[in-house]
C-alpha positions in Angstrom: 160.2 143.5 71.9 162.8 146.4 71.2 165.3 145.4 69.0 168.9 146.8 69.4 168.1 149.3 66.3 165.2 150.2 68.5 167.1 151.1 71.4 169.1 153.7 69.7 166.4 155.7 67.4 164.6 159.2 70.0 161.4 158.9 70.6 161.9 162.4 68.5 162.3 160.6 65.2 158.8 158.6 65.8 156.8 161.8 65.8 156.4 165.5 65.0 158.4 166.7 62.3 161.1 164.7 61.6 158.5 161.5 62.2 157.1 162.6 58.7 160.7 162.0 56.9 161.6 159.2 55.0 163.1 156.6 57.5 166.5 157.1 55.7 166.4 161.1 56.5 165.5 161.0 60.0 168.4 160.8 61.3 169.6 163.9 59.2 166.7 165.3 60.8 168.0 165.0 64.1 171.2 165.8 63.5 170.1 169.0 62.1 167.7 169.2 65.4 164.7 169.7 63.3 162.7 168.7 66.5 164.6 171.5 68.7 164.1 174.7 67.0 164.9 176.6 70.2 168.7 177.2 69.1 167.2 178.5 65.6 165.1 181.1 67.7 168.3 182.0 69.7 170.1 182.7 67.3 167.8 184.7 65.3 167.0 187.3 68.2 170.0 189.4 68.1 169.5 190.2 64.3 165.6 190.8 65.1 166.6 193.4 67.7 169.1 195.0 66.1 166.5 195.2 63.0 164.1 196.8 65.1 166.3 199.2 67.0 167.8 200.6 63.6 164.0 201.3 63.1 162.9 198.4 60.8 163.4 200.8 57.6 161.8 199.7 54.2 162.7 196.3 54.4 162.7 195.6 57.9 159.8 192.8 58.0 161.4 191.4 54.7 164.9 191.4 56.1 164.0 189.9 59.2 162.2 187.2 57.7 165.0 186.7 55.6 167.5 186.5 59.2 165.0 183.6 60.3 165.6 181.8 57.5 169.9 182.0 57.7 169.1 181.6 61.5 167.6 178.4 60.9 169.8 177.4 58.0 172.9 178.3 59.8 171.9 177.1 63.1 171.3 173.5 61.5 174.8 173.8 60.0 176.5 174.4 63.7 174.9 171.5 64.8 175.9 169.2 62.3 179.6 170.6 62.3 179.7 170.6 66.0 178.5 167.4 65.6 180.9 166.3 63.2 183.6 167.3 65.7 182.6 166.1 68.6 181.0 162.5 67.6 183.7 160.8 69.6 183.4 162.7 73.1 179.1 162.3 72.5 179.6 158.4 72.5 180.4 159.6 76.0 177.9 160.9 77.3 174.5 160.4 78.4 172.7 163.2 76.4 174.2 162.8 73.6 175.6 159.1 72.9 172.3 158.8 70.9 173.0 161.8 68.6 172.8 160.3 64.7 176.7 160.2 64.4 178.0 159.3 67.9 175.3 156.2 67.4 176.2 155.5 63.8 172.5 156.1 62.6 173.9 158.9 60.1 177.0 158.6 57.9 180.0 161.0 58.2 179.8 161.8 54.3 176.1 162.3 55.0 176.7 164.7 57.2 179.3 166.4 55.1 177.1 167.0 52.5 173.8 168.2 55.1 176.5 170.3 56.2 177.5 172.1 52.1 173.6 172.1 51.6 172.4 174.3 54.3 175.6 176.3 54.2 174.1 177.3 50.6 170.6 178.4 52.1 172.9 180.5 54.2 174.6 181.6 51.3 171.4 182.5 49.4 170.3 184.6 52.5 174.0 186.3 52.2 173.1 187.7 48.8 170.1 189.8 50.2 171.6 191.7 52.2 173.8 195.0 51.2 177.7 194.8 51.4 178.2 195.9 54.7 176.4 193.0 56.5 177.5 190.9 54.4 180.8 191.5 55.2 180.0 191.7 58.8 178.2 188.5 58.1 181.1 186.3 56.7 183.7 187.5 59.4 181.5 185.3 61.6 182.8 182.1 59.9 186.5 181.7 61.8 184.3 182.0 65.7 182.0 179.7 64.4 184.3 177.1 63.3 186.5 177.5 66.2 183.5 177.2 68.9 183.4 173.4 69.1 187.4 173.3 70.0 186.5 175.4 73.2 185.1 173.1 75.2 188.7 171.3 75.2 190.8 174.3 76.1 189.2 177.2 77.8 186.8 176.4 80.9 184.4 179.3 79.6 183.6 177.7 76.4 179.9 179.4 76.9 181.7 182.8 76.1 182.7 181.6 72.4 179.2 180.7 71.8 178.1 184.1 73.4 180.4 185.6 70.1 179.1 183.4 67.7 175.6 183.6 68.7 174.9 187.0 69.1 176.3 188.0 66.2 173.4 188.4 64.1 173.0 191.9 66.1 175.9 192.8 64.0 174.1 192.2 60.8 170.9 193.4 60.9 171.8 197.1 62.4 174.0 197.7 58.7 171.3 196.0 57.0 168.9 198.4 57.7 171.4 201.7 58.2 174.2 200.3 55.5 176.9 201.2 58.3 177.7 199.8 61.8 177.5 202.4 65.1 177.8 201.8 68.9 174.2 201.1 69.3 174.8 197.5 67.8 178.0 197.0 69.1 176.2 197.9 72.9 173.4 195.0 71.6 176.0 192.5 70.7 178.0 193.0 73.9 174.4 192.7 75.8 173.7 189.4 73.7 177.1 187.7 74.9 176.5 188.5 78.4 172.8 186.5 77.8 174.2 183.4 75.9 176.8 183.1 78.3 174.0 183.3 81.5 171.6 180.8 79.4 173.9 178.9 78.0 175.7 177.8 81.3 171.7 177.1 82.8 171.9 174.6 79.9 175.3 173.1 81.1 173.7 172.4 84.3 172.4 169.1 83.0 176.3 167.8 81.7 177.9 168.6 84.7 178.8 165.4 85.9 179.4 163.3 82.1 181.5 166.5 81.3 183.8 166.4 84.4 184.0 162.4 83.8 185.2 162.8 79.8 187.0 165.9 80.8 184.7 168.9 78.8 184.7 172.1 79.9 181.8 174.5 81.1 181.7 177.4 82.6 178.8 175.5 84.9 181.6 173.2 86.1 183.6 176.3 86.5 180.8 178.1 88.5 180.5 175.2 90.3 177.9 175.9 93.6 178.0 179.9 92.5 176.6 179.0 88.9 173.6 180.8 90.2 175.4 183.8 91.4 177.2 183.7 88.3 174.3 183.5 86.1 172.9 186.4 87.9 176.0 188.6 86.9 175.7 187.9 83.2 172.0 188.7 83.0 172.5 192.1 85.0 175.6 192.8 82.6 173.5 191.9 79.3 170.7 194.1 81.0 173.2 197.0 81.4 174.6 197.1 78.0 171.1 196.4 76.3 170.1 199.7 78.6 173.0 201.5 77.2 172.0 201.0 73.7 168.1 201.9 74.2 169.2 205.0 76.1 171.8 205.7 72.7 168.6 205.7 70.3 166.2 207.6 72.8 167.7 209.2 76.4 164.5 209.1 78.3 163.3 206.9 80.7 160.7 205.6 79.5 163.1 203.8 77.1 164.6 202.1 80.2 160.8 200.8 80.9 160.6 199.1 78.0 163.3 197.1 79.0 161.5 196.4 82.3 159.4 192.7 81.2 162.9 191.4 79.9 164.6 192.5 83.2 161.7 190.9 85.2 162.0 187.5 83.1 165.6 187.2 83.1 165.6 187.8 87.2 162.9 185.5 87.4 164.8 182.8 85.7 167.2 182.9 88.2 165.4 183.5 91.5 163.4 180.0 90.6 166.7 178.3 89.4 167.4 174.8 90.4 171.0 173.6 89.9 171.0 170.4 90.4 167.6 169.8 88.9 168.5 169.2 85.2 164.8 169.5 83.9 164.2 172.4 85.8 167.7 173.6 84.2 166.5 172.7 80.6 162.8 174.5 81.2 164.6 177.9 82.0 166.9 177.7 79.2 163.8 177.0 76.3 162.3 180.4 78.3 164.6 182.2 76.3 162.9 182.0 73.3 160.0 184.3 74.9 162.7 186.4 76.8 164.4 187.1 73.2 160.5 188.2 71.6 160.0 190.5 74.9 163.6 192.1 73.7 162.2 192.6 70.5 159.3 194.2 71.6 161.4 196.8 73.4 163.4 196.9 70.8 160.6 197.7 68.4 159.2 200.1 70.5 162.3 202.3 71.0 163.5 202.1 67.4 160.2 203.4 65.7 158.7 205.6 68.7 
């Protein structure tokens, strides 16, 4: 027979990476989403694209590994911070009511300690970067800190998430070249629209609960036009990315490298079922593979 405690423990804490942790640490593993690496992948890819399009350089592959560690740590830190801020709202939403702070399985003090530890890992990564890249990376702290509040004040928190989750595109380029340029700005702009698109798809899962508790999202703002909206965001992303690739190699072959990414994104929206939460989640998660396709395009153009 299930006990009350069993009823508030997600299955993911009984298996996988979290399942091998001591029982007392499992809620904190959930707090930093060890069972859901998709967010770390999505945070990582723009930085990897930027390094690849900058030509990799002598430290390129080590930089990519450092950026991967930083993405994992800072995504975890972002989730912990978000759950600290949203713990009362999370209790009112079906999909989030079992989160460790919302359900009481993790303490607020423990969450703050975990947040500090993850930020220290981020600091180690920061120290591996050249000075310009360090300054650009530090400039992201303000928008990161403000993100959890956006869903309370704007119908487009996904746009703010785009600013935050795409920031690594501005870090990777100066990490290779030592300075910023127009190309990473174009790459960043495209990544922002990509994030708005895929996070709108993700938000389709929560439309009913969000409307009930007063949380705002692009999925609610777009209503019945969600598919059209995501299509427009993806097309804008592709346009900015095409400009970035063209700037580095003004050749039609550079745009051909972008075709697999274009086909993938347009297939997402062509087959999207806005009323099906499971389909929305699958489409959202498929952007991990989309990131790889874009990385391949940047690597081909940047090293050719």
